[in-house]
VOBAVEX-867100 format. One record per residue (C-alpha): residue number from 0; residue in three letters; z, x, y. Coordinates in Angstrom, 1 decimal. Each point is the difference from the previous one (the first is absolute). Example, Ala and Ser with C-alpha at 12.3 -4.5 7.8 and 13.67 -1.06 7.14 Angstrom:
% residues 2
<0, 'ALA', <7.8, 12.3, -4.5>>
<1, 'SER', <-0.7, 1.4, 3.4>>
***
This chain:
% residues 454
<0, 'MET', <-5.2, -15.9, 23.6>>
<1, 'THR', <-1.8, 3.2, 1.0>>
<2, 'ASN', <-0.3, 1.5, 3.5>>
<3, 'ARG', <-0.5, 3.3, 1.7>>
<4, 'VAL', <3.0, 1.9, 1.4>>
<5, 'ASP', <-0.4, 2.2, 3.0>>
<6, 'VAL', <2.6, 2.8, 0.1>>
<7, 'PRO', <0.9, 1.6, 3.3>>
<8, 'ASN', <-0.1, 3.7, 0.6>>
<9, 'ASN', <3.4, 1.8, -0.1>>
<10, 'LYS', <1.3, 2.0, 2.9>>
<11, 'ASP', <-2.0, 3.1, -1.1>>
<12, 'GLY', <-3.2, -2.0, 0.3>>
<13, 'LYS', <-0.5, -0.1, -3.8>>
<14, 'LYS', <0.0, -2.9, -2.3>>
<15, 'ASP', <2.9, -0.1, -2.5>>
<16, 'ASP', <-0.4, -1.0, -3.6>>
<17, 'ASN', <-0.3, -3.7, 0.9>>
<18, 'GLN', <-3.7, 0.6, 0.6>>
<19, 'ASP', <-2.5, -2.8, 0.4>>
<20, 'GLY', <-0.5, -1.9, -3.3>>
<21, 'THR', <-0.1, -3.5, -1.5>>
<22, 'LYS', <3.2, -1.8, -0.8>>
<23, 'PHE', <0.1, -1.5, -3.5>>
<24, 'GLY', <2.5, -2.3, -1.8>>
<25, 'PHE', <1.4, -2.0, 2.9>>
<26, 'GLY', <0.1, 3.2, 2.1>>
<27, 'LEU', <2.3, 1.9, -2.4>>
<28, 'VAL', <-2.6, 2.7, -0.9>>
<29, 'HIS', <-1.8, 2.1, 2.5>>
<30, 'LEU', <-3.3, 1.2, -1.6>>
<31, 'GLU', <-1.8, 3.2, 0.8>>
<32, 'PRO', <-2.9, -0.4, 2.4>>
<33, 'GLY', <-3.2, -1.0, -1.9>>
<34, 'VAL', <1.9, -1.7, -2.8>>
<35, 'THR', <-0.7, -3.8, 0.0>>
<36, 'ARG', <2.1, -2.8, -1.3>>
<37, 'TRP', <-2.8, -0.7, -2.6>>
<38, 'ASN', <0.4, 3.6, -1.2>>
<39, 'THR', <3.7, -0.5, -0.3>>
<40, 'ARG', <-0.2, -3.3, -1.8>>
<41, 'THR', <-2.4, 1.6, -2.5>>
<42, 'TYR', <2.4, 2.8, -0.5>>
<43, 'LEU', <2.8, -2.4, -0.7>>
<44, 'PHE', <-2.2, -1.9, -2.4>>
<45, 'SER', <-0.9, 3.3, -1.8>>
<46, 'ALA', <3.7, 0.9, -0.2>>
<47, 'PHE', <0.8, -3.3, -1.7>>
<48, 'TRP', <-2.6, 0.7, -2.7>>
<49, 'THR', <0.6, 3.8, -0.3>>
<50, 'ILE', <3.6, -0.3, -1.2>>
<51, 'GLY', <-0.8, -3.2, -1.8>>
<52, 'PHE', <-2.6, 1.6, -2.2>>
<53, 'LEU', <2.0, 3.2, -0.5>>
<54, 'SER', <3.1, -1.9, -1.0>>
<55, 'ILE', <-1.8, -2.4, -2.4>>
<56, 'ILE', <-1.4, 2.9, -1.9>>
<57, 'SER', <3.5, 1.3, -0.8>>
<58, 'PHE', <1.2, -3.5, -0.8>>
<59, 'LEU', <-2.8, -1.1, -2.3>>
<60, 'GLN', <-0.4, 3.3, -1.8>>
<61, 'ASN', <3.2, -0.9, -1.9>>
<62, 'TYR', <-1.8, -3.1, -1.3>>
<63, 'VAL', <-3.0, 2.1, -1.1>>
<64, 'LEU', <2.2, 2.6, -1.7>>
<65, 'LYS', <1.9, -2.7, -2.0>>
<66, 'GLU', <-2.6, -2.6, -0.7>>
<67, 'HIS', <-3.4, 1.9, 0.0>>
<68, 'LEU', <1.1, 3.3, -1.5>>
<69, 'GLY', <3.2, -1.0, -1.9>>
<70, 'ILE', <2.2, 2.9, 1.4>>
<71, 'ALA', <3.4, -0.1, -1.6>>
<72, 'ASP', <3.0, -0.9, 2.2>>
<73, 'ASN', <1.7, 3.4, -0.5>>
<74, 'GLU', <-3.2, 1.8, 1.3>>
<75, 'LEU', <-0.7, -2.2, 3.0>>
<76, 'GLY', <1.9, 2.2, 2.5>>
<77, 'ARG', <-1.8, 3.1, -1.0>>
<78, 'ALA', <-3.4, -1.8, 0.0>>
<79, 'VAL', <0.6, -1.3, 3.5>>
<80, 'GLY', <1.1, 3.4, 1.2>>
<81, 'ASN', <-3.1, 1.7, -1.4>>
<82, 'LEU', <-2.3, -2.6, 1.6>>
<83, 'ALA', <1.7, 0.6, 3.4>>
<84, 'PHE', <-0.2, 3.8, -0.6>>
<85, 'VAL', <-3.8, -0.1, -0.6>>
<86, 'GLY', <-0.6, -2.3, 3.0>>
<87, 'GLU', <2.0, 2.2, 2.3>>
<88, 'VAL', <-1.5, 3.3, -1.2>>
<89, 'VAL', <-3.3, -1.5, 1.2>>
<90, 'LEU', <1.5, -1.2, 3.2>>
<91, 'LEU', <1.6, 3.4, 0.5>>
<92, 'THR', <-3.4, 1.6, -0.3>>
<93, 'VAL', <-2.0, -2.2, 2.2>>
<94, 'ALA', <2.5, -1.2, 2.7>>
<95, 'PRO', <-0.3, 3.1, 2.2>>
<96, 'PHE', <-3.8, -0.2, -0.3>>
<97, 'PHE', <-0.2, -3.6, 1.1>>
<98, 'GLY', <2.4, 0.7, 2.9>>
<99, 'ALA', <-2.1, 2.9, 1.2>>
<100, 'LEU', <-3.3, -2.0, -0.6>>
<101, 'SER', <1.3, -2.8, 2.2>>
<102, 'ASP', <0.4, 2.5, 2.8>>
<103, 'LYS', <-3.8, 0.6, -0.3>>
<104, 'ILE', <-1.6, -3.4, -0.8>>
<105, 'GLY', <2.8, -2.4, 1.0>>
<106, 'ARG', <2.4, -2.3, -1.8>>
<107, 'ARG', <-2.2, -3.1, -0.6>>
<108, 'PRO', <-2.4, 1.3, -2.7>>
<109, 'ILE', <2.7, 1.6, -2.1>>
<110, 'TYR', <2.2, -3.2, 0.2>>
<111, 'THR', <-3.0, -2.1, -1.0>>
<112, 'MET', <-0.8, 2.3, -2.9>>
<113, 'GLY', <3.6, -0.2, -1.2>>
<114, 'PHE', <-0.1, -3.8, -0.5>>
<115, 'LEU', <-3.4, 0.2, -1.9>>
<116, 'TRP', <1.4, 2.8, -2.2>>
<117, 'ILE', <3.1, -2.0, -0.9>>
<118, 'GLY', <-2.1, -3.0, -0.7>>
<119, 'ALA', <-2.0, 2.0, -2.5>>
<120, 'GLY', <3.2, 1.2, -1.6>>
<121, 'PHE', <1.2, -3.6, -0.4>>
<122, 'LEU', <-3.2, -0.8, -1.9>>
<123, 'LEU', <0.6, 2.9, -2.4>>
<124, 'TYR', <3.8, -0.2, -0.5>>
<125, 'PRO', <0.2, -2.8, -2.6>>
<126, 'LEU', <-2.9, 1.4, -1.9>>
<127, 'ALA', <2.0, 3.0, -1.2>>
<128, 'SER', <0.2, 0.1, -3.8>>
<129, 'SER', <2.5, 2.9, -0.2>>
<130, 'PHE', <2.7, 1.5, 2.1>>
<131, 'GLY', <-2.2, 3.1, 0.5>>
<132, 'MET', <-2.7, -2.1, 1.5>>
<133, 'LEU', <2.5, -1.8, 2.2>>
<134, 'LEU', <1.1, 3.4, 1.4>>
<135, 'VAL', <-3.6, 0.8, 0.9>>
<136, 'ILE', <-0.4, -3.3, 1.8>>
<137, 'LYS', <3.3, 0.6, 1.8>>
<138, 'ALA', <-1.2, 3.4, 1.2>>
<139, 'PHE', <-3.2, -1.7, 1.3>>
<140, 'MET', <2.1, -2.5, 1.9>>
<141, 'GLY', <2.0, 2.8, 1.5>>
<142, 'VAL', <-2.9, 0.9, 2.2>>
<143, 'GLY', <-0.1, -3.5, 1.5>>
<144, 'ALA', <3.7, 0.0, 0.4>>
<145, 'ALA', <-0.1, 3.2, 1.9>>
<146, 'ALA', <-2.6, -1.4, 2.4>>
<147, 'LEU', <1.9, -3.2, 0.5>>
<148, 'ALA', <3.5, 1.4, 0.5>>
<149, 'GLY', <-1.2, 2.9, 2.2>>
<150, 'MET', <-2.1, -2.1, 2.3>>
<151, 'MET', <2.6, -2.8, 0.3>>
<152, 'ALA', <2.5, 2.5, 1.3>>
<153, 'THR', <-2.5, 1.8, 2.2>>
<154, 'VAL', <-1.4, -3.1, 1.7>>
<155, 'LEU', <3.6, -1.2, 0.6>>
<156, 'SER', <0.5, 3.2, 1.9>>
<157, 'ASP', <-3.2, -0.3, 2.0>>
<158, 'TYR', <0.3, -3.5, 1.4>>
<159, 'PRO', <3.4, -0.4, 1.8>>
<160, 'GLN', <1.4, 2.1, 2.9>>
<161, 'ASN', <3.0, 2.0, -0.9>>
<162, 'ARG', <2.5, -2.3, 1.6>>
<163, 'SER', <-1.2, -2.9, -2.3>>
<164, 'ARG', <-0.3, 1.9, -3.3>>
<165, 'GLY', <3.1, -1.6, -1.4>>
<166, 'ILE', <-1.1, -3.6, 0.7>>
<167, 'MET', <-3.5, 0.8, -1.2>>
<168, 'ALA', <1.4, 1.5, -3.2>>
<169, 'ALA', <2.2, -3.1, -0.4>>
<170, 'MET', <-3.1, -2.2, 0.2>>
<171, 'SER', <-1.8, 2.2, -2.5>>
<172, 'GLY', <3.1, -0.1, -2.2>>
<173, 'LEU', <0.1, -3.8, 0.2>>
<174, 'CYS', <-3.6, -0.1, -1.1>>
<175, 'ASN', <0.7, 2.5, -2.8>>
<176, 'GLY', <2.9, -2.1, -1.1>>
<177, 'PHE', <-1.8, -3.3, 0.1>>
<178, 'GLY', <-2.9, 1.7, -2.0>>
<179, 'ALA', <2.4, 1.2, -2.7>>
<180, 'LEU', <1.8, -3.3, 0.0>>
<181, 'PHE', <-3.3, -1.9, -0.3>>
<182, 'MET', <-1.2, 2.1, -2.8>>
<183, 'ILE', <3.3, 0.0, -2.0>>
<184, 'LEU', <1.0, -3.6, 0.5>>
<185, 'ILE', <-3.5, -1.6, 0.0>>
<186, 'LEU', <-2.6, 2.2, -1.6>>
<187, 'SER', <2.4, 1.3, -2.7>>
<188, 'GLN', <-0.1, -3.6, -1.3>>
<189, 'LEU', <-3.7, 0.2, -0.7>>
<190, 'PRO', <0.4, 1.2, -3.7>>
<191, 'LYS', <2.2, -3.1, -0.6>>
<192, 'LEU', <-2.4, -2.3, 1.7>>
<193, 'TYR', <-3.0, 1.4, -1.9>>
<194, 'ALA', <1.9, -0.2, -3.3>>
<195, 'ALA', <0.8, -3.7, 0.8>>
<196, 'ARG', <-3.8, -0.6, 0.0>>
<197, 'GLY', <-0.2, 1.2, -3.6>>
<198, 'MET', <-0.7, 3.7, 0.4>>
<199, 'THR', <1.7, 2.6, -2.1>>
<200, 'ALA', <2.6, 2.3, 1.6>>
<201, 'GLN', <-2.6, 2.8, 0.1>>
<202, 'GLU', <-2.7, -2.2, 1.5>>
<203, 'ALA', <2.5, -1.3, 2.6>>
<204, 'GLY', <0.8, 3.6, 1.0>>
<205, 'THR', <-3.7, 0.9, 0.3>>
<206, 'PHE', <-0.9, -2.9, 2.2>>
<207, 'THR', <3.0, 0.7, 2.2>>
<208, 'PHE', <-1.2, 3.5, 0.7>>
<209, 'TRP', <-3.6, -1.2, 0.6>>
<210, 'THR', <1.3, -2.5, 2.5>>
<211, 'LEU', <1.7, 2.8, 1.9>>
<212, 'ALA', <-3.2, 2.1, -0.1>>
<213, 'LEU', <-1.9, -2.7, 1.8>>
<214, 'MET', <2.7, -0.3, 2.6>>
<215, 'ALA', <0.0, 3.8, 0.6>>
<216, 'ILE', <-3.8, 0.0, 0.5>>
<217, 'LEU', <0.1, -2.8, 2.5>>
<218, 'THR', <2.8, 1.7, 1.9>>
<219, 'SER', <-2.1, 3.2, 0.3>>
<220, 'GLY', <-2.7, -1.8, 2.0>>
<221, 'LEU', <2.5, -1.6, 2.4>>
<222, 'VAL', <1.7, 3.3, 0.6>>
<223, 'PHE', <-3.3, 1.8, 0.8>>
<224, 'LYS', <-0.9, -2.8, 2.4>>
<225, 'GLY', <3.2, -0.1, 1.9>>
<226, 'LEU', <1.5, 3.5, 0.3>>
<227, 'LYS', <-0.7, 2.3, 3.0>>
<228, 'ALA', <-2.7, 2.6, -0.6>>
<229, 'GLY', <0.7, 3.7, 0.6>>
<230, 'LYS', <3.4, 1.6, 0.5>>
<231, 'PRO', <2.3, 0.9, 2.9>>
<232, 'GLY', <0.3, 3.4, 1.5>>
<233, 'LYS', <-2.7, 2.7, 0.1>>
<234, 'PRO', <-2.9, 0.0, -2.5>>
<235, 'GLN', <0.6, 2.2, -3.0>>
<236, 'ALA', <-3.6, -0.1, -1.3>>
<237, 'ARG', <-0.6, 3.7, 0.3>>
<238, 'LYS', <3.1, 1.0, -1.9>>
<239, 'LYS', <-0.2, 0.4, -3.8>>
<240, 'LEU', <2.3, -2.1, -2.1>>
<241, 'PRO', <2.0, 3.0, -1.3>>
<242, 'VAL', <0.8, 0.9, 3.6>>
<243, 'LEU', <1.1, -3.5, 0.8>>
<244, 'ILE', <2.2, -0.1, -3.1>>
<245, 'LYS', <1.6, 3.3, 1.0>>
<246, 'GLU', <0.6, -1.3, 3.5>>
<247, 'GLY', <1.8, -3.0, -1.5>>
<248, 'PHE', <2.4, 2.2, -2.0>>
<249, 'GLY', <0.4, 2.3, 3.0>>
<250, 'ALA', <1.1, -2.8, 2.3>>
<251, 'ALA', <2.8, -0.8, -2.4>>
<252, 'LYS', <1.1, 3.6, -0.3>>
<253, 'LYS', <0.6, 0.2, 3.8>>
<254, 'ASN', <1.9, -3.2, 0.4>>
<255, 'PRO', <3.4, -0.8, -1.7>>
<256, 'ARG', <-0.5, -3.7, 0.6>>
<257, 'LEU', <-3.3, 0.0, -1.8>>
<258, 'GLN', <1.7, 1.9, -2.8>>
<259, 'LEU', <2.5, -2.8, -0.2>>
<260, 'ALA', <-2.8, -2.6, 0.0>>
<261, 'LEU', <-1.6, 1.8, -3.0>>
<262, 'ALA', <3.3, 0.1, -1.8>>
<263, 'GLU', <0.4, -3.7, 0.7>>
<264, 'SER', <-3.5, -0.6, -1.3>>
<265, 'PHE', <1.0, 1.8, -3.2>>
<266, 'ILE', <2.8, -2.5, -0.8>>
<267, 'ALA', <-1.7, -3.1, 1.5>>
<268, 'ARG', <-2.8, 0.1, -2.6>>
<269, 'GLY', <2.6, 0.5, -2.7>>
<270, 'ASP', <1.9, -3.1, 1.3>>
<271, 'ILE', <-3.2, -2.1, -0.1>>
<272, 'LEU', <-0.6, 1.1, -3.6>>
<273, 'LEU', <3.5, -0.9, -1.1>>
<274, 'ILE', <-0.3, -3.5, 1.4>>
<275, 'GLY', <-3.7, -0.7, -0.7>>
<276, 'THR', <0.0, 1.4, -3.6>>
<277, 'PHE', <3.4, 0.7, -1.5>>
<278, 'LEU', <1.8, -3.1, 1.5>>
<279, 'SER', <-2.7, -2.3, -1.3>>
<280, 'LEU', <0.0, 1.8, -3.4>>
<281, 'TRP', <3.8, -0.3, -0.2>>
<282, 'LEU', <-0.2, -3.7, 0.9>>
<283, 'ILE', <-2.7, -0.8, -2.6>>
<284, 'HIS', <1.8, 2.1, -2.6>>
<285, 'THR', <3.2, -1.9, 0.7>>
<286, 'GLY', <-1.8, -3.4, -0.2>>
<287, 'THR', <-1.7, 0.7, -3.3>>
<288, 'ASN', <2.8, 2.1, -1.8>>
<289, 'MET', <3.2, -1.4, 1.4>>
<290, 'HIS', <-0.9, -3.6, 0.7>>
<291, 'GLY', <-2.8, -0.5, -2.6>>
<292, 'LEU', <-2.7, -1.1, 2.4>>
<293, 'GLU', <-3.8, 0.1, -0.7>>
<294, 'ILE', <-1.8, 2.7, 1.9>>
<295, 'THR', <-1.7, -2.5, 2.4>>
<296, 'GLU', <3.3, -1.7, 0.8>>
<297, 'ALA', <1.8, 3.4, 0.4>>
<298, 'THR', <-2.7, 1.1, 2.4>>
<299, 'LYS', <0.4, -3.1, 2.0>>
<300, 'GLN', <3.8, 0.5, 0.1>>
<301, 'ALA', <-0.5, 3.6, 1.1>>
<302, 'GLY', <-2.2, -1.2, 2.8>>
<303, 'ARG', <2.8, -2.3, 1.3>>
<304, 'MET', <2.6, 2.7, -0.1>>
<305, 'SER', <-2.3, 2.6, 1.6>>
<306, 'GLY', <-0.7, -2.6, 2.6>>
<307, 'ILE', <3.6, 0.2, 1.1>>
<308, 'VAL', <-0.5, 3.7, 0.8>>
<309, 'HIS', <-3.2, -0.6, 2.0>>
<310, 'ALA', <1.4, -3.1, 1.8>>
<311, 'SER', <3.0, 2.0, 1.2>>
<312, 'ALA', <-2.2, 2.8, 1.1>>
<313, 'LEU', <-2.1, -2.5, 2.0>>
<314, 'LEU', <3.0, -1.5, 1.8>>
<315, 'TRP', <1.3, 3.5, 0.8>>
<316, 'THR', <-3.2, 1.4, 1.4>>
<317, 'PRO', <0.0, -1.5, 3.5>>
<318, 'VAL', <3.6, 1.2, 0.5>>
<319, 'PHE', <-0.8, 3.5, -1.1>>
<320, 'GLY', <-3.1, 0.1, 2.2>>
<321, 'ILE', <2.2, -0.6, 3.0>>
<322, 'ILE', <2.4, 2.7, -1.1>>
<323, 'LEU', <-2.9, 2.5, -0.3>>
<324, 'ASP', <-1.1, -0.6, 3.6>>
<325, 'ARG', <3.6, 0.2, 1.4>>
<326, 'PHE', <1.5, 3.1, -1.7>>
<327, 'ASP', <-1.0, 3.6, -0.7>>
<328, 'ARG', <-2.1, -0.2, -3.1>>
<329, 'ALA', <1.6, 2.9, -1.8>>
<330, 'THR', <3.3, -1.9, 0.4>>
<331, 'VAL', <-1.6, -3.0, -1.5>>
<332, 'VAL', <-1.1, 2.0, -3.0>>
<333, 'VAL', <3.7, 0.7, -0.7>>
<334, 'PHE', <0.7, -3.8, 0.2>>
<335, 'ALA', <-2.9, -0.9, -2.2>>
<336, 'MET', <1.0, 2.5, -2.7>>
<337, 'ALA', <3.6, -1.3, 0.0>>
<338, 'LEU', <-1.3, -3.5, -0.6>>
<339, 'ALA', <-2.2, 1.2, -2.8>>
<340, 'VAL', <2.8, 1.9, -1.7>>
<341, 'VAL', <2.1, -3.2, -0.1>>
<342, 'GLY', <-2.9, -2.1, -1.3>>
<343, 'TYR', <-1.2, 2.2, -2.8>>
<344, 'VAL', <3.4, 1.1, -1.3>>
<345, 'GLY', <1.1, -3.7, 0.2>>
<346, 'ILE', <-2.8, -1.4, -2.1>>
<347, 'GLY', <0.1, 2.9, -2.4>>
<348, 'LEU', <3.6, -0.8, -1.0>>
<349, 'VAL', <-0.8, -3.7, -0.8>>
<350, 'PRO', <-0.2, -0.7, -3.7>>
<351, 'ASP', <-2.4, -3.0, 0.2>>
<352, 'PRO', <-2.5, 0.0, 3.0>>
<353, 'THR', <-0.8, -3.7, -0.7>>
<354, 'ALA', <3.6, -1.2, 0.3>>
<355, 'PRO', <1.3, -1.7, 3.2>>
<356, 'GLU', <2.3, 3.0, 0.8>>
<357, 'ALA', <-3.1, 2.2, 0.3>>
<358, 'ILE', <-1.2, -1.9, 3.1>>
<359, 'PRO', <2.1, 1.8, 2.6>>
<360, 'PRO', <-1.1, 3.5, -1.1>>
<361, 'LEU', <-3.6, -1.2, -0.3>>
<362, 'ILE', <0.2, -1.2, 3.7>>
<363, 'LEU', <1.4, 3.4, 1.0>>
<364, 'LEU', <-2.8, 1.7, -2.0>>
<365, 'GLY', <-2.6, -1.8, 2.0>>
<366, 'ILE', <1.6, 0.8, 3.3>>
<367, 'GLY', <0.4, 3.7, -0.9>>
<368, 'GLU', <-3.6, 0.3, -1.3>>
<369, 'MET', <-1.5, -1.5, 3.1>>
<370, 'SER', <2.1, 2.1, 2.3>>
<371, 'VAL', <-1.1, 3.2, -1.8>>
<372, 'ILE', <-3.7, -1.0, 0.1>>
<373, 'LEU', <0.0, -0.9, 3.7>>
<374, 'VAL', <2.0, 2.9, 1.4>>
<375, 'GLY', <-2.1, 2.6, -1.7>>
<376, 'GLN', <-3.3, -1.5, 1.2>>
<377, 'THR', <1.4, -0.3, 3.6>>
<378, 'LEU', <1.4, 3.5, 0.1>>
<379, 'VAL', <-3.1, 1.7, -1.2>>
<380, 'ALA', <-2.2, -2.1, 2.3>>
<381, 'GLN', <2.2, 1.1, 3.0>>
<382, 'GLU', <-0.1, 3.7, -0.9>>
<383, 'ALA', <-3.5, 0.5, -1.3>>
<384, 'PRO', <-2.5, 1.7, 2.4>>
<385, 'VAL', <-2.6, -2.6, 0.9>>
<386, 'ASP', <-3.1, 2.2, -0.6>>
<387, 'VAL', <1.0, 0.7, -3.6>>
<388, 'ARG', <2.0, -3.1, -0.7>>
<389, 'GLY', <-2.1, -0.9, -3.0>>
<390, 'SER', <0.6, 3.4, -1.5>>
<391, 'VAL', <3.8, -0.2, 0.6>>
<392, 'PHE', <0.0, -3.4, -1.7>>
<393, 'GLY', <-1.9, 1.5, -2.9>>
<394, 'VAL', <2.8, 2.5, -0.4>>
<395, 'PHE', <2.5, -2.9, 0.4>>
<396, 'ALA', <-1.7, -1.8, -2.9>>
<397, 'PHE', <-0.1, 3.3, -2.0>>
<398, 'CYS', <3.8, 0.3, 0.2>>
<399, 'GLY', <0.3, -3.6, -0.9>>
<400, 'ALA', <-2.1, 0.6, -3.1>>
<401, 'ILE', <2.2, 2.9, -1.1>>
<402, 'GLY', <3.0, -2.2, 0.4>>
<403, 'LEU', <-1.5, -2.8, -2.1>>
<404, 'ILE', <-1.0, 2.5, -2.7>>
<405, 'VAL', <3.6, 1.3, -0.2>>
<406, 'ALA', <1.4, -3.6, 0.1>>
<407, 'SER', <-2.5, -1.2, -2.7>>
<408, 'GLN', <0.9, 2.8, -2.4>>
<409, 'VAL', <3.8, 0.1, 0.5>>
<410, 'GLY', <0.2, -3.8, 0.4>>
<411, 'GLY', <-2.0, -0.5, -3.3>>
<412, 'TYR', <2.2, 2.4, -1.9>>
<413, 'LEU', <3.3, -1.5, 1.4>>
<414, 'PHE', <-1.3, -3.6, -0.7>>
<415, 'ASP', <-0.6, 0.8, -3.7>>
<416, 'LYS', <2.8, 2.4, -0.7>>
<417, 'VAL', <2.9, -1.0, 2.2>>
<418, 'GLY', <-0.6, -3.6, 0.9>>
<419, 'PRO', <-2.1, -2.3, 2.4>>
<420, 'GLY', <2.4, 0.4, 2.8>>
<421, 'ALA', <0.2, 3.8, -0.1>>
<422, 'PRO', <-3.2, 0.7, 2.1>>
<423, 'PHE', <1.4, -2.1, 2.8>>
<424, 'VAL', <3.3, 1.9, 0.2>>
<425, 'TRP', <-1.9, 3.2, -0.1>>
<426, 'ILE', <-2.4, -1.0, 2.8>>
<427, 'GLY', <3.0, -1.1, 2.1>>
<428, 'VAL', <1.4, 3.5, -0.3>>
<429, 'VAL', <-3.3, 1.5, 1.2>>
<430, 'ASN', <0.0, -2.3, 3.0>>
<431, 'GLY', <3.5, 1.3, 0.8>>
<432, 'LEU', <-1.3, 3.6, 0.0>>
<433, 'ILE', <-2.8, -1.0, 2.4>>
<434, 'MET', <2.6, -1.7, 2.2>>
<435, 'LEU', <1.9, 3.3, 0.3>>
<436, 'PHE', <-3.2, 1.8, 1.0>>
<437, 'ALA', <-0.6, -2.6, 2.6>>
<438, 'ILE', <3.5, 0.6, 1.5>>
<439, 'TYR', <-0.8, 3.7, 0.2>>
<440, 'VAL', <-3.4, -0.6, 1.7>>
<441, 'ARG', <1.5, -2.4, 2.5>>
<442, 'ILE', <2.7, 2.5, 1.0>>
<443, 'LYS', <-2.5, 2.9, 0.1>>
<444, 'THR', <-2.6, -1.8, 2.2>>
<445, 'GLY', <2.2, -2.1, 2.1>>
<446, 'TYR', <-0.7, -3.4, 1.5>>
<447, 'LYS', <-3.6, -1.2, 0.3>>
<448, 'SER', <-0.8, -3.3, 1.7>>
<449, 'PRO', <-2.3, -2.4, -1.9>>
<450, 'ARG', <-1.9, -0.3, 3.3>>
<451, 'ALA', <-0.7, 3.7, 0.1>>
<452, 'LYS', <-3.6, 0.9, 0.8>>
<453, 'GLN', <-1.9, 1.6, -2.8>>
***
């Protein structure tokens, strides 16, 4: 149900931050004036497919490495790390550009282009005849990934009023989670389904990627039709992109809470890599090497176990959304980091991630991952100046890319040289360091209400 809400003036004759706007989601989210429920529904639809497409790339690339290219088991960790490295170097390069560009031309055209670009990447991915060619295609897809990830976070910041950011982030997180769950539990079964129709393993992988390409292209059209044109705040058309990028970095330099958000982004992208890439690789590796399963069956089992992580994240998301709108968001960062430490270290110490005793740490892993993702997006949205919000989110994505590059290289080395669980223990320790920084920032800046006016 949607209705308009009139907010009375305060005693000084000025409106507080509960300004006029449409209510969305049974009245739980107060939208900024000019944002419609159709815009918001389109955004949530785009959030579903954004994380869905980005997660399925990480999941199915293991299939391509083993079945299409024949990469040896003892080289898979480094191969996955190098693919992530190349993709993130590209994202690192273009993310600030896309953020600043969105402050000039708006979010909608960049978001639409991102889906089209990823669709083209899906068409090319299974055609790689060597690992070098796969690296080139991964770099190509990094441009689309930068556009999708950056605009998803920026639009999430644009649409809700500050007091509703936590609930809106939770709704977006639910869509993210359902998107990842749909891809991993349903579409990850496509190679097995195509193989059952008489295709070879390579043909099955190729048709799976081409199916995803069609879905990405269709999604791009719906996103362009439904998102709000333009951007909030003052027009930035006369400012050059380098100036906007500089302003994005400058805003963070002046604000300790933005610095915390950027540090949180650094580790959040590393967390996503560990779950999306190294966990699935570990699960498939365990299925084929420890339990003697065929690659298609091991991929299916990996999808089921990964589904536990995403299902727990989904169930936790509404609870965490309420927490975000009730407590100081720097304090919530401390809480989120503590959850992540327990989850990552816990799963890293399990010898067999497919065994029943791995289920509790997998659940904690999902809860910790979702908490880290949501709190970072909410904190940077609260603190970013509205006129250069896209530029700040470009910097946010830039820091996330650095984190993913570090995680891919260190994680790949630890996976091959120490053991599959080692990257998870390491990333848990890094989460702990960010938690200590969050405590410092919270003490330094004091209490800030989640209803505070921007």
